[in-house]
PDB file of all heavy atoms in Angstrom:
ATOM      1  N   MET A   1      30.826 158.362 125.645  1.00  0.00           N
ATOM      2  CA  MET A   1      31.907 157.567 125.166  1.00  0.00           C
ATOM      3  C   MET A   1      33.007 157.600 126.288  1.00  0.00           C
ATOM      4  O   MET A   1      33.300 158.666 126.751  1.00  0.00           O
ATOM      5  CB  MET A   1      32.436 158.102 123.885  1.00  0.00           C
ATOM      6  CG  MET A   1      33.650 157.411 123.360  1.00  0.00           C
ATOM      7  SD  MET A   1      34.286 158.082 121.778  1.00  0.00           S
ATOM      8  CE  MET A   1      33.895 156.704 120.776  1.00  0.00           C
ATOM      9  N   GLU A   2      33.530 156.484 126.578  1.00  0.00           N
ATOM     10  CA  GLU A   2      34.572 156.374 127.604  1.00  0.00           C
ATOM     11  C   GLU A   2      36.008 156.508 127.010  1.00  0.00           C
ATOM     12  O   GLU A   2      36.260 155.961 125.902  1.00  0.00           O
ATOM     13  CB  GLU A   2      34.436 155.031 128.254  1.00  0.00           C
ATOM     14  CG  GLU A   2      35.313 154.845 129.471  1.00  0.00           C
ATOM     15  CD  GLU A   2      35.063 153.493 130.194  1.00  0.00           C
ATOM     16  OE1 GLU A   2      33.951 153.092 130.262  1.00  0.00           O
ATOM     17  OE2 GLU A   2      36.056 152.943 130.643  1.00  0.00           O
ATOM     18  N   ASN A   3      36.857 157.244 127.640  1.00  0.00           N
ATOM     19  CA  ASN A   3      38.279 157.401 127.214  1.00  0.00           C
ATOM     20  C   ASN A   3      39.070 156.147 127.516  1.00  0.00           C
ATOM     21  O   ASN A   3      38.780 155.499 128.563  1.00  0.00           O
ATOM     22  CB  ASN A   3      38.886 158.590 127.793  1.00  0.00           C
ATOM     23  CG  ASN A   3      38.391 159.889 127.201  1.00  0.00           C
ATOM     24  OD1 ASN A   3      37.911 159.974 126.036  1.00  0.00           O
ATOM     25  ND2 ASN A   3      38.380 160.931 128.040  1.00  0.00           N
ATOM     26  N   ILE A   4      40.004 155.827 126.690  1.00  0.00           N
ATOM     27  CA  ILE A   4      40.896 154.701 126.921  1.00  0.00           C
ATOM     28  C   ILE A   4      42.286 155.289 127.083  1.00  0.00           C
ATOM     29  O   ILE A   4      42.715 156.210 126.368  1.00  0.00           O
ATOM     30  CB  ILE A   4      40.787 153.718 125.794  1.00  0.00           C
ATOM     31  CG1 ILE A   4      41.689 152.425 126.017  1.00  0.00           C
ATOM     32  CG2 ILE A   4      41.105 154.372 124.396  1.00  0.00           C
ATOM     33  CD1 ILE A   4      41.492 151.350 125.014  1.00  0.00           C
ATOM     34  N   SER A   5      43.120 154.689 127.950  1.00  0.00           N
ATOM     35  CA  SER A   5      44.432 155.202 128.224  1.00  0.00           C
ATOM     36  C   SER A   5      45.307 154.813 127.014  1.00  0.00           C
ATOM     37  O   SER A   5      44.999 153.832 126.227  1.00  0.00           O
ATOM     38  CB  SER A   5      45.027 154.592 129.455  1.00  0.00           C
ATOM     39  OG  SER A   5      45.261 153.224 129.305  1.00  0.00           O
ATOM     40  N   ARG A   6      46.434 155.484 126.823  1.00  0.00           N
ATOM     41  CA  ARG A   6      47.366 155.207 125.768  1.00  0.00           C
ATOM     42  C   ARG A   6      47.911 153.733 125.941  1.00  0.00           C
ATOM     43  O   ARG A   6      48.015 152.997 125.028  1.00  0.00           O
ATOM     44  CB  ARG A   6      48.504 156.160 125.775  1.00  0.00           C
ATOM     45  CG  ARG A   6      49.449 155.909 124.585  1.00  0.00           C
ATOM     46  CD  ARG A   6      50.824 156.534 124.811  1.00  0.00           C
ATOM     47  NE  ARG A   6      51.687 156.393 123.652  1.00  0.00           N
ATOM     48  CZ  ARG A   6      52.461 155.248 123.491  1.00  0.00           C
ATOM     49  NH1 ARG A   6      52.381 154.329 124.360  1.00  0.00           N
ATOM     50  NH2 ARG A   6      53.221 155.123 122.497  1.00  0.00           N
ATOM     51  N   GLU A   7      48.183 153.428 127.167  1.00  0.00           N
ATOM     52  CA  GLU A   7      48.731 152.016 127.435  1.00  0.00           C
ATOM     53  C   GLU A   7      47.685 151.019 127.110  1.00  0.00           C
ATOM     54  O   GLU A   7      48.083 149.963 126.432  1.00  0.00           O
ATOM     55  CB  GLU A   7      49.141 151.922 128.941  1.00  0.00           C
ATOM     56  CG  GLU A   7      50.257 152.821 129.350  1.00  0.00           C
ATOM     57  CD  GLU A   7      49.922 154.246 129.574  1.00  0.00           C
ATOM     58  OE1 GLU A   7      48.766 154.560 129.774  1.00  0.00           O
ATOM     59  OE2 GLU A   7      50.811 155.107 129.506  1.00  0.00           O
ATOM     60  N   ASP A   8      46.475 151.144 127.383  1.00  0.00           N
ATOM     61  CA  ASP A   8      45.437 150.180 127.005  1.00  0.00           C
ATOM     62  C   ASP A   8      45.245 150.127 125.515  1.00  0.00           C
ATOM     63  O   ASP A   8      45.070 149.061 124.919  1.00  0.00           O
ATOM     64  CB  ASP A   8      44.130 150.526 127.686  1.00  0.00           C
ATOM     65  CG  ASP A   8      44.143 150.257 129.184  1.00  0.00           C
ATOM     66  OD1 ASP A   8      45.029 149.519 129.646  1.00  0.00           O
ATOM     67  OD2 ASP A   8      43.251 150.795 129.894  1.00  0.00           O
ATOM     68  N   ALA A   9      45.287 151.330 124.907  1.00  0.00           N
ATOM     69  CA  ALA A   9      45.124 151.330 123.415  1.00  0.00           C
ATOM     70  C   ALA A   9      46.319 150.588 122.772  1.00  0.00           C
ATOM     71  O   ALA A   9      46.175 149.851 121.754  1.00  0.00           O
ATOM     72  CB  ALA A   9      45.070 152.785 122.943  1.00  0.00           C
ATOM     73  N   PHE A  10      47.513 150.873 123.265  1.00  0.00           N
ATOM     74  CA  PHE A  10      48.715 150.200 122.639  1.00  0.00           C
ATOM     75  C   PHE A  10      48.658 148.719 122.858  1.00  0.00           C
ATOM     76  O   PHE A  10      48.982 147.908 122.000  1.00  0.00           O
ATOM     77  CB  PHE A  10      49.959 150.848 123.280  1.00  0.00           C
ATOM     78  CG  PHE A  10      51.199 150.446 122.571  1.00  0.00           C
ATOM     79  CD1 PHE A  10      51.386 150.849 121.204  1.00  0.00           C
ATOM     80  CD2 PHE A  10      52.246 149.760 123.116  1.00  0.00           C
ATOM     81  CE1 PHE A  10      52.520 150.542 120.512  1.00  0.00           C
ATOM     82  CE2 PHE A  10      53.369 149.397 122.437  1.00  0.00           C
ATOM     83  CZ  PHE A  10      53.521 149.753 121.156  1.00  0.00           C
ATOM     84  N   ALA A  11      48.170 148.270 124.040  1.00  0.00           N
ATOM     85  CA  ALA A  11      48.011 146.838 124.333  1.00  0.00           C
ATOM     86  C   ALA A  11      46.994 146.143 123.326  1.00  0.00           C
ATOM     87  O   ALA A  11      47.307 145.113 122.799  1.00  0.00           O
ATOM     88  CB  ALA A  11      47.583 146.609 125.767  1.00  0.00           C
ATOM     89  N   LEU A  12      45.957 146.828 123.040  1.00  0.00           N
ATOM     90  CA  LEU A  12      44.984 146.380 122.044  1.00  0.00           C
ATOM     91  C   LEU A  12      45.641 146.366 120.652  1.00  0.00           C
ATOM     92  O   LEU A  12      45.426 145.383 119.871  1.00  0.00           O
ATOM     93  CB  LEU A  12      43.724 147.200 122.048  1.00  0.00           C
ATOM     94  CG  LEU A  12      42.726 147.020 123.174  1.00  0.00           C
ATOM     95  CD1 LEU A  12      41.612 148.059 123.085  1.00  0.00           C
ATOM     96  CD2 LEU A  12      42.180 145.594 123.097  1.00  0.00           C
ATOM     97  N   LEU A  13      46.330 147.374 120.336  1.00  0.00           N
ATOM     98  CA  LEU A  13      47.055 147.399 119.015  1.00  0.00           C
ATOM     99  C   LEU A  13      47.889 146.227 118.869  1.00  0.00           C
ATOM    100  O   LEU A  13      47.902 145.500 117.813  1.00  0.00           O
ATOM    101  CB  LEU A  13      47.869 148.696 118.892  1.00  0.00           C
ATOM    102  CG  LEU A  13      48.701 148.813 117.622  1.00  0.00           C
ATOM    103  CD1 LEU A  13      47.839 149.042 116.426  1.00  0.00           C
ATOM    104  CD2 LEU A  13      49.706 149.865 117.847  1.00  0.00           C
ATOM    105  N   LYS A  14      48.725 145.946 119.890  1.00  0.00           N
ATOM    106  CA  LYS A  14      49.657 144.775 119.789  1.00  0.00           C
ATOM    107  C   LYS A  14      48.943 143.412 119.814  1.00  0.00           C
ATOM    108  O   LYS A  14      49.388 142.430 119.219  1.00  0.00           O
ATOM    109  CB  LYS A  14      50.689 144.894 120.953  1.00  0.00           C
ATOM    110  CG  LYS A  14      51.687 146.040 120.807  1.00  0.00           C
ATOM    111  CD  LYS A  14      52.856 145.974 121.725  1.00  0.00           C
ATOM    112  CE  LYS A  14      52.412 146.034 123.156  1.00  0.00           C
ATOM    113  NZ  LYS A  14      53.539 146.066 124.107  1.00  0.00           N
ATOM    114  N   LYS A  15      47.778 143.410 120.467  1.00  0.00           N
ATOM    115  CA  LYS A  15      47.043 142.165 120.554  1.00  0.00           C
ATOM    116  C   LYS A  15      46.430 141.756 119.117  1.00  0.00           C
ATOM    117  O   LYS A  15      46.494 140.601 118.753  1.00  0.00           O
ATOM    118  CB  LYS A  15      45.907 142.304 121.573  1.00  0.00           C
ATOM    119  CG  LYS A  15      44.959 141.060 121.620  1.00  0.00           C
ATOM    120  CD  LYS A  15      43.876 141.315 122.640  1.00  0.00           C
ATOM    121  CE  LYS A  15      42.928 140.090 122.748  1.00  0.00           C
ATOM    122  NZ  LYS A  15      41.829 140.303 123.723  1.00  0.00           N
ATOM    123  N   TYR A  16      45.984 142.784 118.361  1.00  0.00           N
ATOM    124  CA  TYR A  16      45.277 142.509 117.106  1.00  0.00           C
ATOM    125  C   TYR A  16      46.153 142.743 115.899  1.00  0.00           C
ATOM    126  O   TYR A  16      45.746 142.496 114.792  1.00  0.00           O
ATOM    127  CB  TYR A  16      44.013 143.328 117.064  1.00  0.00           C
ATOM    128  CG  TYR A  16      43.009 142.861 118.001  1.00  0.00           C
ATOM    129  CD1 TYR A  16      42.676 143.647 119.156  1.00  0.00           C
ATOM    130  CD2 TYR A  16      42.330 141.647 117.882  1.00  0.00           C
ATOM    131  CE1 TYR A  16      41.719 143.178 120.081  1.00  0.00           C
ATOM    132  CE2 TYR A  16      41.427 141.194 118.758  1.00  0.00           C
ATOM    133  CZ  TYR A  16      41.140 141.997 119.879  1.00  0.00           C
ATOM    134  OH  TYR A  16      40.211 141.529 120.796  1.00  0.00           O
ATOM    135  N   ASN A  17      47.400 143.294 116.104  1.00  0.00           N
ATOM    136  CA  ASN A  17      48.237 143.656 115.006  1.00  0.00           C
ATOM    137  C   ASN A  17      49.672 143.064 115.317  1.00  0.00           C
ATOM    138  O   ASN A  17      50.363 143.612 116.113  1.00  0.00           O
ATOM    139  CB  ASN A  17      48.394 145.077 114.742  1.00  0.00           C
ATOM    140  CG  ASN A  17      47.163 145.683 114.267  1.00  0.00           C
ATOM    141  OD1 ASN A  17      46.740 145.552 113.063  1.00  0.00           O
ATOM    142  ND2 ASN A  17      46.368 146.336 115.122  1.00  0.00           N
ATOM    143  N   LYS A  18      49.974 141.917 114.713  1.00  0.00           N
ATOM    144  CA  LYS A  18      51.208 141.270 115.009  1.00  0.00           C
ATOM    145  C   LYS A  18      52.339 141.750 114.010  1.00  0.00           C
ATOM    146  O   LYS A  18      53.508 141.481 114.287  1.00  0.00           O
ATOM    147  CB  LYS A  18      51.104 139.715 114.877  1.00  0.00           C
ATOM    148  CG  LYS A  18      50.059 139.186 115.802  1.00  0.00           C
ATOM    149  CD  LYS A  18      50.377 139.433 117.269  1.00  0.00           C
ATOM    150  CE  LYS A  18      49.407 138.830 118.196  1.00  0.00           C
ATOM    151  NZ  LYS A  18      49.602 139.248 119.610  1.00  0.00           N
ATOM    152  N   ASP A  19      52.020 142.407 112.950  1.00  0.00           N
ATOM    153  CA  ASP A  19      52.997 142.830 111.941  1.00  0.00           C
ATOM    154  C   ASP A  19      53.754 144.017 112.441  1.00  0.00           C
ATOM    155  O   ASP A  19      53.141 145.033 112.843  1.00  0.00           O
ATOM    156  CB  ASP A  19      52.289 143.163 110.713  1.00  0.00           C
ATOM    157  CG  ASP A  19      53.267 143.480 109.524  1.00  0.00           C
ATOM    158  OD1 ASP A  19      54.436 143.781 109.784  1.00  0.00           O
ATOM    159  OD2 ASP A  19      52.821 143.424 108.366  1.00  0.00           O
ATOM    160  N   PRO A  20      55.075 143.906 112.659  1.00  0.00           N
ATOM    161  CA  PRO A  20      55.833 145.074 113.164  1.00  0.00           C
ATOM    162  C   PRO A  20      55.577 146.380 112.372  1.00  0.00           C
ATOM    163  O   PRO A  20      55.650 147.502 112.913  1.00  0.00           O
ATOM    164  CB  PRO A  20      57.290 144.670 112.957  1.00  0.00           C
ATOM    165  CG  PRO A  20      57.233 143.152 112.978  1.00  0.00           C
ATOM    166  CD  PRO A  20      55.940 142.834 112.353  1.00  0.00           C
ATOM    167  N   PHE A  21      55.346 146.235 111.036  1.00  0.00           N
ATOM    168  CA  PHE A  21      55.073 147.460 110.250  1.00  0.00           C
ATOM    169  C   PHE A  21      53.878 148.232 110.757  1.00  0.00           C
ATOM    170  O   PHE A  21      53.885 149.412 110.863  1.00  0.00           O
ATOM    171  CB  PHE A  21      54.885 147.100 108.794  1.00  0.00           C
ATOM    172  CG  PHE A  21      54.351 148.250 107.946  1.00  0.00           C
ATOM    173  CD1 PHE A  21      55.325 149.214 107.498  1.00  0.00           C
ATOM    174  CD2 PHE A  21      53.045 148.442 107.669  1.00  0.00           C
ATOM    175  CE1 PHE A  21      54.882 150.325 106.791  1.00  0.00           C
ATOM    176  CE2 PHE A  21      52.604 149.613 106.974  1.00  0.00           C
ATOM    177  CZ  PHE A  21      53.520 150.456 106.484  1.00  0.00           C
ATOM    178  N   HIS A  22      52.797 147.464 111.122  1.00  0.00           N
ATOM    179  CA  HIS A  22      51.600 148.152 111.652  1.00  0.00           C
ATOM    180  C   HIS A  22      51.814 148.780 112.957  1.00  0.00           C
ATOM    181  O   HIS A  22      51.295 149.890 113.217  1.00  0.00           O
ATOM    182  CB  HIS A  22      50.478 147.071 111.746  1.00  0.00           C
ATOM    183  CG  HIS A  22      49.940 146.643 110.426  1.00  0.00           C
ATOM    184  ND1 HIS A  22      49.621 145.295 110.223  1.00  0.00           N
ATOM    185  CD2 HIS A  22      49.803 147.269 109.262  1.00  0.00           C
ATOM    186  CE1 HIS A  22      49.173 145.133 108.972  1.00  0.00           C
ATOM    187  NE2 HIS A  22      49.275 146.342 108.380  1.00  0.00           N
ATOM    188  N   ILE A  23      52.652 148.179 113.807  1.00  0.00           N
ATOM    189  CA  ILE A  23      52.952 148.784 115.091  1.00  0.00           C
ATOM    190  C   ILE A  23      53.738 150.102 114.850  1.00  0.00           C
ATOM    191  O   ILE A  23      53.432 151.180 115.431  1.00  0.00           O
ATOM    192  CB  ILE A  23      53.804 147.866 115.983  1.00  0.00           C
ATOM    193  CG1 ILE A  23      53.070 146.521 116.162  1.00  0.00           C
ATOM    194  CG2 ILE A  23      54.124 148.500 117.311  1.00  0.00           C
ATOM    195  CD1 ILE A  23      51.768 146.613 116.906  1.00  0.00           C
ATOM    196  N   GLN A  24      54.773 150.073 114.031  1.00  0.00           N
ATOM    197  CA  GLN A  24      55.555 151.275 113.705  1.00  0.00           C
ATOM    198  C   GLN A  24      54.759 152.320 113.039  1.00  0.00           C
ATOM    199  O   GLN A  24      54.904 153.474 113.348  1.00  0.00           O
ATOM    200  CB  GLN A  24      56.736 150.846 112.792  1.00  0.00           C
ATOM    201  CG  GLN A  24      57.692 151.971 112.610  1.00  0.00           C
ATOM    202  CD  GLN A  24      58.265 152.559 113.904  1.00  0.00           C
ATOM    203  OE1 GLN A  24      58.731 151.835 114.739  1.00  0.00           O
ATOM    204  NE2 GLN A  24      58.155 153.834 114.151  1.00  0.00           N
ATOM    205  N   HIS A  25      53.864 151.960 112.124  1.00  0.00           N
ATOM    206  CA  HIS A  25      53.010 152.935 111.438  1.00  0.00           C
ATOM    207  C   HIS A  25      52.133 153.618 112.535  1.00  0.00           C
ATOM    208  O   HIS A  25      51.992 154.879 112.417  1.00  0.00           O
ATOM    209  CB  HIS A  25      52.107 152.215 110.436  1.00  0.00           C
ATOM    210  CG  HIS A  25      51.155 153.115 109.807  1.00  0.00           C
ATOM    211  ND1 HIS A  25      51.502 154.096 108.912  1.00  0.00           N
ATOM    212  CD2 HIS A  25      49.826 153.293 109.972  1.00  0.00           C
ATOM    213  CE1 HIS A  25      50.466 154.788 108.527  1.00  0.00           C
ATOM    214  NE2 HIS A  25      49.352 154.303 109.204  1.00  0.00           N
ATOM    215  N   ALA A  26      51.557 152.913 113.473  1.00  0.00           N
ATOM    216  CA  ALA A  26      50.745 153.497 114.511  1.00  0.00           C
ATOM    217  C   ALA A  26      51.526 154.468 115.366  1.00  0.00           C
ATOM    218  O   ALA A  26      51.028 155.567 115.635  1.00  0.00           O
ATOM    219  CB  ALA A  26      50.080 152.468 115.319  1.00  0.00           C
ATOM    220  N   LEU A  27      52.736 154.145 115.714  1.00  0.00           N
ATOM    221  CA  LEU A  27      53.587 155.074 116.467  1.00  0.00           C
ATOM    222  C   LEU A  27      53.956 156.259 115.670  1.00  0.00           C
ATOM    223  O   LEU A  27      54.095 157.326 116.220  1.00  0.00           O
ATOM    224  CB  LEU A  27      54.777 154.280 116.983  1.00  0.00           C
ATOM    225  CG  LEU A  27      54.570 153.121 117.970  1.00  0.00           C
ATOM    226  CD1 LEU A  27      55.789 152.282 118.205  1.00  0.00           C
ATOM    227  CD2 LEU A  27      53.948 153.678 119.225  1.00  0.00           C
ATOM    228  N   THR A  28      54.252 156.099 114.423  1.00  0.00           N
ATOM    229  CA  THR A  28      54.527 157.232 113.589  1.00  0.00           C
ATOM    230  C   THR A  28      53.349 158.170 113.483  1.00  0.00           C
ATOM    231  O   THR A  28      53.471 159.391 113.547  1.00  0.00           O
ATOM    232  CB  THR A  28      54.966 156.751 112.174  1.00  0.00           C
ATOM    233  OG1 THR A  28      56.078 155.944 112.304  1.00  0.00           O
ATOM    234  CG2 THR A  28      55.343 157.956 111.205  1.00  0.00           C
ATOM    235  N   VAL A  29      52.140 157.634 113.278  1.00  0.00           N
ATOM    236  CA  VAL A  29      50.932 158.471 113.186  1.00  0.00           C
ATOM    237  C   VAL A  29      50.739 159.175 114.493  1.00  0.00           C
ATOM    238  O   VAL A  29      50.415 160.371 114.578  1.00  0.00           O
ATOM    239  CB  VAL A  29      49.699 157.653 112.818  1.00  0.00           C
ATOM    240  CG1 VAL A  29      48.413 158.393 112.974  1.00  0.00           C
ATOM    241  CG2 VAL A  29      49.843 157.102 111.406  1.00  0.00           C
ATOM    242  N   GLU A  30      50.963 158.484 115.605  1.00  0.00           N
ATOM    243  CA  GLU A  30      50.820 159.124 116.969  1.00  0.00           C
ATOM    244  C   GLU A  30      51.686 160.308 117.093  1.00  0.00           C
ATOM    245  O   GLU A  30      51.340 161.418 117.485  1.00  0.00           O
ATOM    246  CB  GLU A  30      51.119 158.138 118.051  1.00  0.00           C
ATOM    247  CG  GLU A  30      51.099 158.723 119.377  1.00  0.00           C
ATOM    248  CD  GLU A  30      51.663 157.819 120.492  1.00  0.00           C
ATOM    249  OE1 GLU A  30      52.544 157.047 120.272  1.00  0.00           O
ATOM    250  OE2 GLU A  30      51.188 157.976 121.639  1.00  0.00           O
ATOM    251  N   ALA A  31      52.960 160.144 116.634  1.00  0.00           N
ATOM    252  CA  ALA A  31      53.978 161.258 116.763  1.00  0.00           C
ATOM    253  C   ALA A  31      53.607 162.420 115.954  1.00  0.00           C
ATOM    254  O   ALA A  31      53.715 163.568 116.331  1.00  0.00           O
ATOM    255  CB  ALA A  31      55.351 160.714 116.354  1.00  0.00           C
ATOM    256  N   VAL A  32      53.158 162.139 114.644  1.00  0.00           N
ATOM    257  CA  VAL A  32      52.750 163.235 113.793  1.00  0.00           C
ATOM    258  C   VAL A  32      51.492 163.995 114.365  1.00  0.00           C
ATOM    259  O   VAL A  32      51.410 165.256 114.384  1.00  0.00           O
ATOM    260  CB  VAL A  32      52.422 162.711 112.415  1.00  0.00           C
ATOM    261  CG1 VAL A  32      51.767 163.744 111.514  1.00  0.00           C
ATOM    262  CG2 VAL A  32      53.696 162.227 111.769  1.00  0.00           C
ATOM    263  N   MET A  33      50.557 163.260 114.893  1.00  0.00           N
ATOM    264  CA  MET A  33      49.347 163.850 115.483  1.00  0.00           C
ATOM    265  C   MET A  33      49.691 164.706 116.700  1.00  0.00           C
ATOM    266  O   MET A  33      49.107 165.736 116.902  1.00  0.00           O
ATOM    267  CB  MET A  33      48.290 162.818 115.726  1.00  0.00           C
ATOM    268  CG  MET A  33      47.731 162.199 114.524  1.00  0.00           C
ATOM    269  SD  MET A  33      47.190 163.301 113.150  1.00  0.00           S
ATOM    270  CE  MET A  33      45.893 164.148 113.958  1.00  0.00           C
ATOM    271  N   ARG A  34      50.643 164.266 117.477  1.00  0.00           N
ATOM    272  CA  ARG A  34      51.064 164.964 118.643  1.00  0.00           C
ATOM    273  C   ARG A  34      51.747 166.321 118.153  1.00  0.00           C
ATOM    274  O   ARG A  34      51.508 167.365 118.773  1.00  0.00           O
ATOM    275  CB  ARG A  34      52.043 164.189 119.499  1.00  0.00           C
ATOM    276  CG  ARG A  34      51.479 163.160 120.406  1.00  0.00           C
ATOM    277  CD  ARG A  34      52.493 162.492 121.248  1.00  0.00           C
ATOM    278  NE  ARG A  34      51.876 161.421 121.941  1.00  0.00           N
ATOM    279  CZ  ARG A  34      51.357 161.468 123.167  1.00  0.00           C
ATOM    280  NH1 ARG A  34      51.229 162.620 123.767  1.00  0.00           N
ATOM    281  NH2 ARG A  34      50.863 160.397 123.757  1.00  0.00           N
ATOM    282  N   TRP A  35      52.525 166.173 117.147  1.00  0.00           N
ATOM    283  CA  TRP A  35      53.166 167.430 116.648  1.00  0.00           C
ATOM    284  C   TRP A  35      52.142 168.431 116.176  1.00  0.00           C
ATOM    285  O   TRP A  35      52.193 169.653 116.494  1.00  0.00           O
ATOM    286  CB  TRP A  35      54.149 167.095 115.466  1.00  0.00           C
ATOM    287  CG  TRP A  35      54.868 168.280 114.994  1.00  0.00           C
ATOM    288  CD1 TRP A  35      56.045 168.808 115.464  1.00  0.00           C
ATOM    289  CD2 TRP A  35      54.438 169.133 113.933  1.00  0.00           C
ATOM    290  NE1 TRP A  35      56.393 169.951 114.757  1.00  0.00           N
ATOM    291  CE2 TRP A  35      55.397 170.164 113.842  1.00  0.00           C
ATOM    292  CE3 TRP A  35      53.343 169.200 113.082  1.00  0.00           C
ATOM    293  CZ2 TRP A  35      55.318 171.138 112.915  1.00  0.00           C
ATOM    294  CZ3 TRP A  35      53.256 170.178 112.149  1.00  0.00           C
ATOM    295  CH2 TRP A  35      54.187 171.129 112.097  1.00  0.00           C
ATOM    296  N   PHE A  36      51.162 167.926 115.373  1.00  0.00           N
ATOM    297  CA  PHE A  36      50.092 168.826 114.882  1.00  0.00           C
ATOM    298  C   PHE A  36      49.355 169.418 116.061  1.00  0.00           C
ATOM    299  O   PHE A  36      48.885 170.566 116.021  1.00  0.00           O
ATOM    300  CB  PHE A  36      49.162 168.106 113.908  1.00  0.00           C
ATOM    301  CG  PHE A  36      49.679 168.103 112.480  1.00  0.00           C
ATOM    302  CD1 PHE A  36      49.983 166.961 111.914  1.00  0.00           C
ATOM    303  CD2 PHE A  36      49.745 169.290 111.817  1.00  0.00           C
ATOM    304  CE1 PHE A  36      50.499 166.979 110.613  1.00  0.00           C
ATOM    305  CE2 PHE A  36      50.239 169.355 110.458  1.00  0.00           C
ATOM    306  CZ  PHE A  36      50.634 168.151 109.853  1.00  0.00           C
ATOM    307  N   ALA A  37      49.072 168.640 117.065  1.00  0.00           N
ATOM    308  CA  ALA A  37      48.351 169.191 118.224  1.00  0.00           C
ATOM    309  C   ALA A  37      49.110 170.238 118.902  1.00  0.00           C
ATOM    310  O   ALA A  37      48.567 171.379 119.247  1.00  0.00           O
ATOM    311  CB  ALA A  37      47.969 168.076 119.185  1.00  0.00           C
ATOM    312  N   ASP A  38      50.402 170.077 119.101  1.00  0.00           N
ATOM    313  CA  ASP A  38      51.233 171.023 119.718  1.00  0.00           C
ATOM    314  C   ASP A  38      51.311 172.331 118.872  1.00  0.00           C
ATOM    315  O   ASP A  38      51.198 173.445 119.291  1.00  0.00           O
ATOM    316  CB  ASP A  38      52.667 170.535 119.983  1.00  0.00           C
ATOM    317  CG  ASP A  38      52.688 169.534 121.111  1.00  0.00           C
ATOM    318  OD1 ASP A  38      51.804 169.488 121.948  1.00  0.00           O
ATOM    319  OD2 ASP A  38      53.715 168.724 121.165  1.00  0.00           O
ATOM    320  N   TYR A  39      51.493 172.158 117.538  1.00  0.00           N
ATOM    321  CA  TYR A  39      51.649 173.229 116.556  1.00  0.00           C
ATOM    322  C   TYR A  39      50.335 174.042 116.564  1.00  0.00           C
ATOM    323  O   TYR A  39      50.390 175.264 116.408  1.00  0.00           O
ATOM    324  CB  TYR A  39      51.952 172.670 115.197  1.00  0.00           C
ATOM    325  CG  TYR A  39      52.103 173.671 114.165  1.00  0.00           C
ATOM    326  CD1 TYR A  39      53.263 174.417 114.057  1.00  0.00           C
ATOM    327  CD2 TYR A  39      51.063 173.884 113.226  1.00  0.00           C
ATOM    328  CE1 TYR A  39      53.409 175.358 113.007  1.00  0.00           C
ATOM    329  CE2 TYR A  39      51.210 174.810 112.217  1.00  0.00           C
ATOM    330  CZ  TYR A  39      52.368 175.587 112.102  1.00  0.00           C
ATOM    331  OH  TYR A  39      52.516 176.541 111.136  1.00  0.00           O
ATOM    332  N   SER A  40      49.184 173.385 116.745  1.00  0.00           N
ATOM    333  CA  SER A  40      47.927 174.075 116.631  1.00  0.00           C
ATOM    334  C   SER A  40      47.441 174.642 118.068  1.00  0.00           C
ATOM    335  O   SER A  40      46.395 175.223 118.072  1.00  0.00           O
ATOM    336  CB  SER A  40      46.827 173.086 116.124  1.00  0.00           C
ATOM    337  OG  SER A  40      47.205 172.654 114.870  1.00  0.00           O
ATOM    338  N   GLY A  41      48.269 174.367 119.051  1.00  0.00           N
ATOM    339  CA  GLY A  41      47.925 174.892 120.375  1.00  0.00           C
ATOM    340  C   GLY A  41      47.086 174.050 121.200  1.00  0.00           C
ATOM    341  O   GLY A  41      46.476 174.479 122.197  1.00  0.00           O
ATOM    342  N   TYR A  42      46.961 172.759 120.855  1.00  0.00           N
ATOM    343  CA  TYR A  42      46.094 171.783 121.614  1.00  0.00           C
ATOM    344  C   TYR A  42      46.959 170.838 122.474  1.00  0.00           C
ATOM    345  O   TYR A  42      46.461 169.953 123.036  1.00  0.00           O
ATOM    346  CB  TYR A  42      45.175 170.985 120.654  1.00  0.00           C
ATOM    347  CG  TYR A  42      44.184 171.846 119.998  1.00  0.00           C
ATOM    348  CD1 TYR A  42      44.345 172.251 118.615  1.00  0.00           C
ATOM    349  CD2 TYR A  42      43.020 172.190 120.661  1.00  0.00           C
ATOM    350  CE1 TYR A  42      43.444 173.048 118.023  1.00  0.00           C
ATOM    351  CE2 TYR A  42      42.107 173.101 119.979  1.00  0.00           C
ATOM    352  CZ  TYR A  42      42.296 173.445 118.729  1.00  0.00           C
ATOM    353  OH  TYR A  42      41.352 174.198 118.085  1.00  0.00           O
ATOM    354  N   GLY A  43      48.265 170.956 122.364  1.00  0.00           N
ATOM    355  CA  GLY A  43      49.138 169.955 123.019  1.00  0.00           C
ATOM    356  C   GLY A  43      49.140 169.990 124.528  1.00  0.00           C
ATOM    357  O   GLY A  43      48.751 170.732 125.307  1.00  0.00           O
TER     358      GLY A  43
END
């Protein structure tokens, strides 16, 4: 499986999701997952 950069992933998100709520939700989920990764020692 090939890794995708955050920038490329975000571009795809914006391409296929035009609703601002979905964009904001994705950014919120990203922030929460980053926090959990840091908290768990994977950051």
